[in-house]
PDB file as gemmi writes it, atoms N, CA and C in Angstrom:
CRYST1    1.000    1.000    1.000  90.00  90.00  90.00 P 1                      
ATOM      1  N   MET A   1     -23.281 -27.029 -10.698  1.00  0.00           N  
ATOM      2  CA  MET A   1     -22.432 -28.181 -10.525  1.00  0.00           C  
ATOM      3  C   MET A   1     -22.295 -28.451  -9.039  1.00  0.00           C  
ATOM      4  N   ASN A   2     -22.515 -29.654  -8.643  1.00  0.00           N  
ATOM      5  CA  ASN A   2     -22.356 -30.070  -7.253  1.00  0.00           C  
ATOM      6  C   ASN A   2     -21.108 -30.917  -7.127  1.00  0.00           C  
ATOM      7  N   VAL A   3     -20.333 -30.618  -6.090  1.00  0.00           N  
ATOM      8  CA  VAL A   3     -19.114 -31.382  -5.828  1.00  0.00           C  
ATOM      9  C   VAL A   3     -19.202 -31.899  -4.406  1.00  0.00           C  
ATOM     10  N   GLY A   4     -18.973 -33.171  -4.238  1.00  0.00           N  
ATOM     11  CA  GLY A   4     -19.049 -33.772  -2.911  1.00  0.00           C  
ATOM     12  C   GLY A   4     -17.868 -33.380  -2.040  1.00  0.00           C  
ATOM     13  N   ALA A   5     -18.095 -33.405  -0.740  1.00  0.00           N  
ATOM     14  CA  ALA A   5     -17.044 -33.048   0.220  1.00  0.00           C  
ATOM     15  C   ALA A   5     -15.824 -33.950   0.067  1.00  0.00           C  
ATOM     16  N   SER A   6     -16.047 -35.216  -0.221  1.00  0.00           N  
ATOM     17  CA  SER A   6     -14.911 -36.133  -0.362  1.00  0.00           C  
ATOM     18  C   SER A   6     -14.087 -35.794  -1.607  1.00  0.00           C  
ATOM     19  N   THR A   7     -14.740 -35.278  -2.645  1.00  0.00           N  
ATOM     20  CA  THR A   7     -14.020 -34.857  -3.849  1.00  0.00           C  
ATOM     21  C   THR A   7     -13.128 -33.666  -3.540  1.00  0.00           C  
ATOM     22  N   VAL A   8     -13.680 -32.687  -2.825  1.00  0.00           N  
ATOM     23  CA  VAL A   8     -12.888 -31.520  -2.427  1.00  0.00           C  
ATOM     24  C   VAL A   8     -11.713 -31.968  -1.572  1.00  0.00           C  
ATOM     25  N   TRP A   9     -11.966 -32.883  -0.624  1.00  0.00           N  
ATOM     26  CA  TRP A   9     -10.904 -33.371   0.254  1.00  0.00           C  
ATOM     27  C   TRP A   9      -9.798 -34.029  -0.567  1.00  0.00           C  
ATOM     28  N   GLU A  10     -10.151 -34.821  -1.554  1.00  0.00           N  
ATOM     29  CA  GLU A  10      -9.158 -35.492  -2.404  1.00  0.00           C  
ATOM     30  C   GLU A  10      -8.345 -34.481  -3.209  1.00  0.00           C  
ATOM     31  N   ILE A  11      -9.013 -33.464  -3.750  1.00  0.00           N  
ATOM     32  CA  ILE A  11      -8.306 -32.434  -4.524  1.00  0.00           C  
ATOM     33  C   ILE A  11      -7.306 -31.705  -3.635  1.00  0.00           C  
ATOM     34  N   LEU A  12      -7.738 -31.329  -2.440  1.00  0.00           N  
ATOM     35  CA  LEU A  12      -6.830 -30.646  -1.512  1.00  0.00           C  
ATOM     36  C   LEU A  12      -5.668 -31.552  -1.114  1.00  0.00           C  
ATOM     37  N   LYS A  13      -5.967 -32.813  -0.849  1.00  0.00           N  
ATOM     38  CA  LYS A  13      -4.936 -33.779  -0.458  1.00  0.00           C  
ATOM     39  C   LYS A  13      -3.898 -33.926  -1.570  1.00  0.00           C  
ATOM     40  N   GLU A  14      -4.341 -34.035  -2.820  1.00  0.00           N  
ATOM     41  CA  GLU A  14      -3.425 -34.161  -3.957  1.00  0.00           C  
ATOM     42  C   GLU A  14      -2.571 -32.910  -4.138  1.00  0.00           C  
ATOM     43  N   ALA A  15      -3.118 -31.751  -3.761  1.00  0.00           N  
ATOM     44  CA  ALA A  15      -2.378 -30.491  -3.880  1.00  0.00           C  
ATOM     45  C   ALA A  15      -1.472 -30.246  -2.679  1.00  0.00           C  
ATOM     46  N   GLY A  16      -1.510 -31.165  -1.702  1.00  0.00           N  
ATOM     47  CA  GLY A  16      -0.659 -31.003  -0.524  1.00  0.00           C  
ATOM     48  C   GLY A  16      -1.192 -29.995   0.479  1.00  0.00           C  
ATOM     49  N   ILE A  17      -2.494 -29.749   0.438  1.00  0.00           N  
ATOM     50  CA  ILE A  17      -3.110 -28.791   1.357  1.00  0.00           C  
ATOM     51  C   ILE A  17      -3.841 -29.561   2.444  1.00  0.00           C  
ATOM     52  N   ASP A  18      -3.460 -29.323   3.694  1.00  0.00           N  
ATOM     53  CA  ASP A  18      -4.095 -29.997   4.821  1.00  0.00           C  
ATOM     54  C   ASP A  18      -5.515 -29.485   5.016  1.00  0.00           C  
ATOM     55  N   PRO A  19      -6.362 -30.321   5.625  1.00  0.00           N  
ATOM     56  CA  PRO A  19      -7.702 -29.841   5.972  1.00  0.00           C  
ATOM     57  C   PRO A  19      -7.604 -28.614   6.884  1.00  0.00           C  
ATOM     58  N   ALA A  20      -8.583 -27.731   6.804  1.00  0.00           N  
ATOM     59  CA  ALA A  20      -8.535 -26.446   7.506  1.00  0.00           C  
ATOM     60  C   ALA A  20      -8.154 -26.533   8.984  1.00  0.00           C  
ATOM     61  N   PRO A  21      -8.725 -27.431   9.789  1.00  0.00           N  
ATOM     62  CA  PRO A  21      -8.352 -27.433  11.209  1.00  0.00           C  
ATOM     63  C   PRO A  21      -6.875 -27.768  11.447  1.00  0.00           C  
ATOM     64  N   GLU A  22      -6.259 -28.470  10.502  1.00  0.00           N  
ATOM     65  CA  GLU A  22      -4.864 -28.874  10.666  1.00  0.00           C  
ATOM     66  C   GLU A  22      -3.898 -27.973   9.910  1.00  0.00           C  
ATOM     67  N   ARG A  23      -4.435 -27.067   9.108  1.00  0.00           N  
ATOM     68  CA  ARG A  23      -3.617 -26.200   8.280  1.00  0.00           C  
ATOM     69  C   ARG A  23      -2.880 -25.189   9.147  1.00  0.00           C  
ATOM     70  N   ASN A  24      -1.608 -24.970   8.823  1.00  0.00           N  
ATOM     71  CA  ASN A  24      -0.850 -23.936   9.523  1.00  0.00           C  
ATOM     72  C   ASN A  24      -1.336 -22.583   9.042  1.00  0.00           C  
ATOM     73  N   SER A  25      -1.810 -21.770   9.951  1.00  0.00           N  
ATOM     74  CA  SER A  25      -2.279 -20.448   9.544  1.00  0.00           C  
ATOM     75  C   SER A  25      -1.191 -19.424   9.799  1.00  0.00           C  
ATOM     76  N   ARG A  26      -1.123 -18.474   8.909  1.00  0.00           N  
ATOM     77  CA  ARG A  26      -0.166 -17.391   9.062  1.00  0.00           C  
ATOM     78  C   ARG A  26      -0.776 -16.317   9.944  1.00  0.00           C  
ATOM     79  N   THR A  27       0.071 -15.690  10.708  1.00  0.00           N  
ATOM     80  CA  THR A  27      -0.397 -14.566  11.503  1.00  0.00           C  
ATOM     81  C   THR A  27      -0.392 -13.317  10.631  1.00  0.00           C  
ATOM     82  N   TRP A  28      -1.080 -12.290  11.086  1.00  0.00           N  
ATOM     83  CA  TRP A  28      -1.106 -11.021  10.371  1.00  0.00           C  
ATOM     84  C   TRP A  28       0.306 -10.458  10.284  1.00  0.00           C  
ATOM     85  N   ALA A  29       1.066 -10.572  11.359  1.00  0.00           N  
ATOM     86  CA  ALA A  29       2.442 -10.063  11.365  1.00  0.00           C  
ATOM     87  C   ALA A  29       3.294 -10.781  10.319  1.00  0.00           C  
ATOM     88  N   THR A  30       3.110 -12.081  10.176  1.00  0.00           N  
ATOM     89  CA  THR A  30       3.857 -12.838   9.170  1.00  0.00           C  
ATOM     90  C   THR A  30       3.464 -12.391   7.770  1.00  0.00           C  
ATOM     91  N   PHE A  31       2.176 -12.212   7.548  1.00  0.00           N  
ATOM     92  CA  PHE A  31       1.707 -11.736   6.252  1.00  0.00           C  
ATOM     93  C   PHE A  31       2.338 -10.390   5.918  1.00  0.00           C  
ATOM     94  N   LEU A  32       2.298  -9.447   6.859  1.00  0.00           N  
ATOM     95  CA  LEU A  32       2.865  -8.117   6.614  1.00  0.00           C  
ATOM     96  C   LEU A  32       4.360  -8.191   6.338  1.00  0.00           C  
ATOM     97  N   ARG A  33       5.065  -9.007   7.101  1.00  0.00           N  
ATOM     98  CA  ARG A  33       6.509  -9.149   6.898  1.00  0.00           C  
ATOM     99  C   ARG A  33       6.796  -9.714   5.504  1.00  0.00           C  
ATOM    100  N   ASN A  34       6.020 -10.698   5.081  1.00  0.00           N  
ATOM    101  CA  ASN A  34       6.228 -11.311   3.767  1.00  0.00           C  
ATOM    102  C   ASN A  34       5.864 -10.377   2.618  1.00  0.00           C  
ATOM    103  N   GLN A  35       4.937  -9.461   2.842  1.00  0.00           N  
ATOM    104  CA  GLN A  35       4.470  -8.562   1.792  1.00  0.00           C  
ATOM    105  C   GLN A  35       5.043  -7.155   1.903  1.00  0.00           C  
ATOM    106  N   ALA A  36       5.941  -6.916   2.839  1.00  0.00           N  
ATOM    107  CA  ALA A  36       6.419  -5.557   3.134  1.00  0.00           C  
ATOM    108  C   ALA A  36       6.950  -4.833   1.902  1.00  0.00           C  
ATOM    109  N   ASP A  37       7.651  -5.532   1.032  1.00  0.00           N  
ATOM    110  CA  ASP A  37       8.223  -4.867  -0.141  1.00  0.00           C  
ATOM    111  C   ASP A  37       7.161  -4.343  -1.102  1.00  0.00           C  
ATOM    112  N   ALA A  38       5.947  -4.843  -0.989  1.00  0.00           N  
ATOM    113  CA  ALA A  38       4.876  -4.408  -1.891  1.00  0.00           C  
ATOM    114  C   ALA A  38       3.885  -3.458  -1.221  1.00  0.00           C  
ATOM    115  N   LEU A  39       4.088  -3.157   0.060  1.00  0.00           N  
ATOM    116  CA  LEU A  39       3.126  -2.328   0.785  1.00  0.00           C  
ATOM    117  C   LEU A  39       3.575  -0.878   0.900  1.00  0.00           C  
ATOM    118  N   LEU A  40       2.643   0.005   0.669  1.00  0.00           N  
ATOM    119  CA  LEU A  40       2.854   1.439   0.857  1.00  0.00           C  
ATOM    120  C   LEU A  40       1.748   1.957   1.768  1.00  0.00           C  
ATOM    121  N   ALA A  41       2.069   2.968   2.541  1.00  0.00           N  
ATOM    122  CA  ALA A  41       1.054   3.677   3.322  1.00  0.00           C  
ATOM    123  C   ALA A  41       1.214   5.154   3.017  1.00  0.00           C  
ATOM    124  N   CYS A  42       0.108   5.870   2.944  1.00  0.00           N  
ATOM    125  CA  CYS A  42       0.205   7.296   2.632  1.00  0.00           C  
ATOM    126  C   CYS A  42      -0.604   8.108   3.626  1.00  0.00           C  
ATOM    127  N   ASP A  43      -0.263   9.373   3.698  1.00  0.00           N  
ATOM    128  CA  ASP A  43      -0.958  10.273   4.604  1.00  0.00           C  
ATOM    129  C   ASP A  43      -0.754  11.702   4.143  1.00  0.00           C  
ATOM    130  N   PHE A  44      -1.672  12.550   4.540  1.00  0.00           N  
ATOM    131  CA  PHE A  44      -1.513  13.987   4.365  1.00  0.00           C  
ATOM    132  C   PHE A  44      -1.052  14.549   5.689  1.00  0.00           C  
ATOM    133  N   LEU A  45      -0.164  15.501   5.631  1.00  0.00           N  
ATOM    134  CA  LEU A  45       0.135  16.259   6.827  1.00  0.00           C  
ATOM    135  C   LEU A  45      -0.030  17.724   6.487  1.00  0.00           C  
ATOM    136  N   GLU A  46      -0.351  18.471   7.491  1.00  0.00           N  
ATOM    137  CA  GLU A  46      -0.611  19.893   7.298  1.00  0.00           C  
ATOM    138  C   GLU A  46       0.492  20.675   7.996  1.00  0.00           C  
ATOM    139  N   THR A  47       0.999  21.666   7.329  1.00  0.00           N  
ATOM    140  CA  THR A  47       2.035  22.507   7.908  1.00  0.00           C  
ATOM    141  C   THR A  47       1.732  23.962   7.573  1.00  0.00           C  
ATOM    142  N   VAL A  48       2.274  24.840   8.355  1.00  0.00           N  
ATOM    143  CA  VAL A  48       2.103  26.270   8.106  1.00  0.00           C  
ATOM    144  C   VAL A  48       3.489  26.858   7.880  1.00  0.00           C  
ATOM    145  N   THR A  49       3.652  27.546   6.763  1.00  0.00           N  
ATOM    146  CA  THR A  49       4.950  28.133   6.437  1.00  0.00           C  
ATOM    147  C   THR A  49       5.225  29.334   7.337  1.00  0.00           C  
ATOM    148  N   LEU A  50       6.451  29.819   7.294  1.00  0.00           N  
ATOM    149  CA  LEU A  50       6.818  30.989   8.094  1.00  0.00           C  
ATOM    150  C   LEU A  50       5.983  32.211   7.734  1.00  0.00           C  
ATOM    151  N   SER A  51       5.507  32.271   6.506  1.00  0.00           N  
ATOM    152  CA  SER A  51       4.668  33.400   6.088  1.00  0.00           C  
ATOM    153  C   SER A  51       3.188  33.174   6.406  1.00  0.00           C  
ATOM    154  N   GLY A  52       2.877  32.064   7.087  1.00  0.00           N  
ATOM    155  CA  GLY A  52       1.508  31.802   7.519  1.00  0.00           C  
ATOM    156  C   GLY A  52       0.633  31.073   6.528  1.00  0.00           C  
ATOM    157  N   ILE A  53       1.208  30.575   5.460  1.00  0.00           N  
ATOM    158  CA  ILE A  53       0.424  29.860   4.447  1.00  0.00           C  
ATOM    159  C   ILE A  53       0.279  28.394   4.856  1.00  0.00           C  
ATOM    160  N   ARG A  54      -0.958  27.920   4.872  1.00  0.00           N  
ATOM    161  CA  ARG A  54      -1.240  26.521   5.208  1.00  0.00           C  
ATOM    162  C   ARG A  54      -0.953  25.660   3.980  1.00  0.00           C  
ATOM    163  N   THR A  55      -0.125  24.656   4.154  1.00  0.00           N  
ATOM    164  CA  THR A  55       0.282  23.787   3.055  1.00  0.00           C  
ATOM    165  C   THR A  55       0.008  22.337   3.438  1.00  0.00           C  
ATOM    166  N   TYR A  56      -0.467  21.565   2.476  1.00  0.00           N  
ATOM    167  CA  TYR A  56      -0.751  20.149   2.680  1.00  0.00           C  
ATOM    168  C   TYR A  56       0.303  19.340   1.945  1.00  0.00           C  
ATOM    169  N   VAL A  57       0.876  18.379   2.646  1.00  0.00           N  
ATOM    170  CA  VAL A  57       1.962  17.571   2.098  1.00  0.00           C  
ATOM    171  C   VAL A  57       1.483  16.123   2.021  1.00  0.00           C  
ATOM    172  N   LEU A  58       1.671  15.499   0.867  1.00  0.00           N  
ATOM    173  CA  LEU A  58       1.311  14.095   0.678  1.00  0.00           C  
ATOM    174  C   LEU A  58       2.581  13.266   0.784  1.00  0.00           C  
ATOM    175  N   VAL A  59       2.590  12.327   1.730  1.00  0.00           N  
ATOM    176  CA  VAL A  59       3.771  11.490   1.945  1.00  0.00           C  
ATOM    177  C   VAL A  59       3.392  10.015   1.853  1.00  0.00           C  
ATOM    178  N   VAL A  60       4.377   9.206   1.477  1.00  0.00           N  
ATOM    179  CA  VAL A  60       4.216   7.757   1.383  1.00  0.00           C  
ATOM    180  C   VAL A  60       5.394   7.119   2.094  1.00  0.00           C  
ATOM    181  N   ILE A  61       5.134   6.031   2.816  1.00  0.00           N  
ATOM    182  CA  ILE A  61       6.219   5.240   3.388  1.00  0.00           C  
ATOM    183  C   ILE A  61       6.197   3.870   2.725  1.00  0.00           C  
ATOM    184  N   GLU A  62       7.371   3.423   2.311  1.00  0.00           N  
ATOM    185  CA  GLU A  62       7.537   2.079   1.768  1.00  0.00           C  
ATOM    186  C   GLU A  62       7.846   1.178   2.956  1.00  0.00           C  
ATOM    187  N   HIS A  63       6.964   0.255   3.251  1.00  0.00           N  
ATOM    188  CA  HIS A  63       7.138  -0.560   4.450  1.00  0.00           C  
ATOM    189  C   HIS A  63       8.404  -1.404   4.417  1.00  0.00           C  
ATOM    190  N   GLY A  64       8.762  -1.930   3.266  1.00  0.00           N  
ATOM    191  CA  GLY A  64       9.937  -2.789   3.179  1.00  0.00           C  
ATOM    192  C   GLY A  64      11.224  -2.087   3.552  1.00  0.00           C  
ATOM    193  N   SER A  65      11.403  -0.877   3.066  1.00  0.00           N  
ATOM    194  CA  SER A  65      12.642  -0.128   3.316  1.00  0.00           C  
ATOM    195  C   SER A  65      12.467   0.956   4.370  1.00  0.00           C  
ATOM    196  N   ARG A  66      11.225   1.216   4.742  1.00  0.00           N  
ATOM    197  CA  ARG A  66      10.872   2.317   5.652  1.00  0.00           C  
ATOM    198  C   ARG A  66      11.285   3.672   5.085  1.00  0.00           C  
ATOM    199  N   ARG A  67      11.408   3.722   3.792  1.00  0.00           N  
ATOM    200  CA  ARG A  67      11.752   4.970   3.114  1.00  0.00           C  
ATOM    201  C   ARG A  67      10.511   5.845   3.019  1.00  0.00           C  
ATOM    202  N   ILE A  68      10.679   7.098   3.349  1.00  0.00           N  
ATOM    203  CA  ILE A  68       9.580   8.055   3.267  1.00  0.00           C  
ATOM    204  C   ILE A  68       9.778   8.907   2.030  1.00  0.00           C  
ATOM    205  N   ARG A  69       8.723   9.041   1.255  1.00  0.00           N  
ATOM    206  CA  ARG A  69       8.763   9.866   0.046  1.00  0.00           C  
ATOM    207  C   ARG A  69       7.742  10.986   0.165  1.00  0.00           C  
ATOM    208  N   VAL A  70       8.171  12.160  -0.149  1.00  0.00           N  
ATOM    209  CA  VAL A  70       7.264  13.303  -0.215  1.00  0.00           C  
ATOM    210  C   VAL A  70       6.798  13.393  -1.660  1.00  0.00           C  
ATOM    211  N   LEU A  71       5.511  13.168  -1.877  1.00  0.00           N  
ATOM    212  CA  LEU A  71       4.983  13.167  -3.241  1.00  0.00           C  
ATOM    213  C   LEU A  71       4.667  14.560  -3.744  1.00  0.00           C  
ATOM    214  N   GLY A  72       4.467  15.483  -2.835  1.00  0.00           N  
ATOM    215  CA  GLY A  72       4.193  16.846  -3.251  1.00  0.00           C  
ATOM    216  C   GLY A  72       3.566  17.642  -2.128  1.00  0.00           C  
ATOM    217  N   ALA A  73       3.480  18.931  -2.357  1.00  0.00           N  
ATOM    218  CA  ALA A  73       2.862  19.846  -1.395  1.00  0.00           C  
ATOM    219  C   ALA A  73       2.038  20.866  -2.162  1.00  0.00           C  
ATOM    220  N   THR A  74       0.905  21.226  -1.596  1.00  0.00           N  
ATOM    221  CA  THR A  74       0.017  22.178  -2.252  1.00  0.00           C  
ATOM    222  C   THR A  74      -0.818  22.907  -1.206  1.00  0.00           C  
ATOM    223  N   THR A  75      -1.281  24.065  -1.567  1.00  0.00           N  
ATOM    224  CA  THR A  75      -2.183  24.795  -0.678  1.00  0.00           C  
ATOM    225  C   THR A  75      -3.636  24.415  -0.934  1.00  0.00           C  
ATOM    226  N   HIS A  76      -3.898  23.764  -2.065  1.00  0.00           N  
ATOM    227  CA  HIS A  76      -5.267  23.375  -2.427  1.00  0.00           C  
ATOM    228  C   HIS A  76      -5.278  21.944  -2.967  1.00  0.00           C  
ATOM    229  N   PRO A  77      -5.265  20.938  -2.085  1.00  0.00           N  
ATOM    230  CA  PRO A  77      -5.280  19.562  -2.581  1.00  0.00           C  
ATOM    231  C   PRO A  77      -6.624  19.219  -3.221  1.00  0.00           C  
ATOM    232  N   THR A  78      -6.562  18.591  -4.363  1.00  0.00           N  
ATOM    233  CA  THR A  78      -7.766  18.135  -5.057  1.00  0.00           C  
ATOM    234  C   THR A  78      -7.593  16.665  -5.395  1.00  0.00           C  
ATOM    235  N   ALA A  79      -8.673  16.023  -5.752  1.00  0.00           N  
ATOM    236  CA  ALA A  79      -8.611  14.614  -6.128  1.00  0.00           C  
ATOM    237  C   ALA A  79      -7.691  14.414  -7.325  1.00  0.00           C  
ATOM    238  N   SER A  80      -7.749  15.313  -8.287  1.00  0.00           N  
ATOM    239  CA  SER A  80      -6.896  15.157  -9.474  1.00  0.00           C  
ATOM    240  C   SER A  80      -5.422  15.357  -9.117  1.00  0.00           C  
ATOM    241  N   TRP A  81      -5.131  16.246  -8.181  1.00  0.00           N  
ATOM    242  CA  TRP A  81      -3.744  16.457  -7.748  1.00  0.00           C  
ATOM    243  C   TRP A  81      -3.208  15.198  -7.071  1.00  0.00           C  
ATOM    244  N   ILE A  82      -4.032  14.585  -6.211  1.00  0.00           N  
ATOM    245  CA  ILE A  82      -3.626  13.358  -5.523  1.00  0.00           C  
ATOM    246  C   ILE A  82      -3.431  12.230  -6.527  1.00  0.00           C  
ATOM    247  N   ALA A  83      -4.349  12.113  -7.481  1.00  0.00           N  
ATOM    248  CA  ALA A  83      -4.232  11.068  -8.505  1.00  0.00           C  
ATOM    249  C   ALA A  83      -2.952  11.234  -9.307  1.00  0.00           C  
ATOM    250  N   GLN A  84      -2.610  12.466  -9.665  1.00  0.00           N  
ATOM    251  CA  GLN A  84      -1.387  12.707 -10.426  1.00  0.00           C  
ATOM    252  C   GLN A  84      -0.153  12.369  -9.597  1.00  0.00           C  
ATOM    253  N   ALA A  85      -0.176  12.699  -8.311  1.00  0.00           N  
ATOM    254  CA  ALA A  85       0.954  12.366  -7.437  1.00  0.00           C  
ATOM    255  C   ALA A  85       1.140  10.854  -7.359  1.00  0.00           C  
ATOM    256  N   ALA A  86       0.033  10.116  -7.265  1.00  0.00           N  
ATOM    257  CA  ALA A  86       0.108   8.654  -7.232  1.00  0.00           C  
ATOM    258  C   ALA A  86       0.635   8.106  -8.554  1.00  0.00           C  
ATOM    259  N   LYS A  87       0.189   8.675  -9.668  1.00  0.00           N  
ATOM    260  CA  LYS A  87       0.691   8.245 -10.978  1.00  0.00           C  
ATOM    261  C   LYS A  87       2.188   8.498 -11.086  1.00  0.00           C  
ATOM    262  N   ASN A  88       2.631   9.646 -10.594  1.00  0.00           N  
ATOM    263  CA  ASN A  88       4.062   9.955 -10.639  1.00  0.00           C  
ATOM    264  C   ASN A  88       4.860   8.926  -9.852  1.00  0.00           C  
ATOM    265  N   LEU A  89       4.347   8.517  -8.706  1.00  0.00           N  
ATOM    266  CA  LEU A  89       5.035   7.517  -7.894  1.00  0.00           C  
ATOM    267  C   LEU A  89       5.118   6.188  -8.633  1.00  0.00           C  
ATOM    268  N   VAL A  90       4.018   5.789  -9.249  1.00  0.00           N  
ATOM    269  CA  VAL A  90       3.989   4.514  -9.970  1.00  0.00           C  
ATOM    270  C   VAL A  90       4.886   4.554 -11.203  1.00  0.00           C  
ATOM    271  N   MET A  91       4.884   5.664 -11.912  1.00  0.00           N  
ATOM    272  CA  MET A  91       5.662   5.765 -13.143  1.00  0.00           C  
ATOM    273  C   MET A  91       7.161   5.891 -12.883  1.00  0.00           C  
ATOM    274  N   ASP A  92       7.548   6.510 -11.783  1.00  0.00           N  
ATOM    275  CA  ASP A  92       8.967   6.717 -11.486  1.00  0.00           C  
ATOM    276  C   ASP A  92       9.190   6.549  -9.991  1.00  0.00           C  
ATOM    277  N   PRO A  93       9.227   5.295  -9.515  1.00  0.00           N  
ATOM    278  CA  PRO A  93       9.302   5.070  -8.074  1.00  0.00           C  
ATOM    279  C   PRO A  93      10.596   5.554  -7.424  1.00  0.00           C  
ATOM    280  N   GLU A  94      11.643   5.792  -8.190  1.00  0.00           N  
ATOM    281  CA  GLU A  94      12.900   6.246  -7.590  1.00  0.00           C  
ATOM    282  C   GLU A  94      12.950   7.755  -7.381  1.00  0.00           C  
ATOM    283  N   ALA A  95      12.107   8.479  -8.061  1.00  0.00           N  
ATOM    284  CA  ALA A  95      12.143   9.941  -7.966  1.00  0.00           C  
ATOM    285  C   ALA A  95      11.058  10.428  -7.026  1.00  0.00           C  
ATOM    286  N   SER A  96      11.357  11.432  -6.280  1.00  0.00           N  
ATOM    287  CA  SER A  96      10.305  12.101  -5.520  1.00  0.00           C  
ATOM    288  C   SER A  96       9.431  12.791  -6.550  1.00  0.00           C  
ATOM    289  N   ALA A  97       8.158  12.657  -6.395  1.00  0.00           N  
ATOM    290  CA  ALA A  97       7.251  13.237  -7.381  1.00  0.00           C  
ATOM    291  C   ALA A  97       7.429  14.743  -7.445  1.00  0.00           C  
ATOM    292  N   THR A  98       7.199  15.261  -8.618  1.00  0.00           N  
ATOM    293  CA  THR A  98       7.364  16.703  -8.801  1.00  0.00           C  
ATOM    294  C   THR A  98       6.029  17.404  -8.940  1.00  0.00           C  
ATOM    295  N   ALA A  99       4.968  16.724  -8.529  1.00  0.00           N  
ATOM    296  CA  ALA A  99       3.636  17.334  -8.645  1.00  0.00           C  
ATOM    297  C   ALA A  99       3.453  18.350  -7.533  1.00  0.00           C  
ATOM    298  N   HIS A 100       3.530  19.609  -7.865  1.00  0.00           N  
ATOM    299  CA  HIS A 100       3.309  20.681  -6.900  1.00  0.00           C  
ATOM    300  C   HIS A 100       2.151  21.515  -7.395  1.00  0.00           C  
ATOM    301  N   GLY A 101       1.154  21.650  -6.561  1.00  0.00           N  
ATOM    302  CA  GLY A 101      -0.001  22.466  -6.928  1.00  0.00           C  
ATOM    303  C   GLY A 101       0.084  23.815  -6.253  1.00  0.00           C  
ATOM    304  N   SER A 102      -0.863  24.641  -6.538  1.00  0.00           N  
ATOM    305  CA  SER A 102      -0.906  25.940  -5.866  1.00  0.00           C  
ATOM    306  C   SER A 102      -2.302  26.240  -5.404  1.00  0.00           C  
TER     307      SER A 102                                                      
END                                                                             
C-alpha cells in the first residue's frame, strides 16, 4: 500500500500533531521524570561478612520514590535465583523479597 506524503500530513493535522520540524520534542530528563513511577534500576553488590564469606546482594531502586529494596542475598547467584527474586518483586511489590539462596 502506498500513501502519499500529503495524505500523511492530513492525518497528522487532523490528529493535532504538528509536522516534525515544528513538533515540541521532549528531553530525556522530561521523559524520565514523567515515567519515574514505572522505572526500576537494579544492581548486584558484593559484600564480605565478618566471618569472611563473600555474599552477593541484589538491590532495586524505584526511581519515583527513590526507595531501595533488597531483593535477596546469596553466596551463589544463579540465573534462576535472580529470576525468582524478580518474580517476587513483581508479585508482591510492597514486601522485600524473601528469596535467599545459599
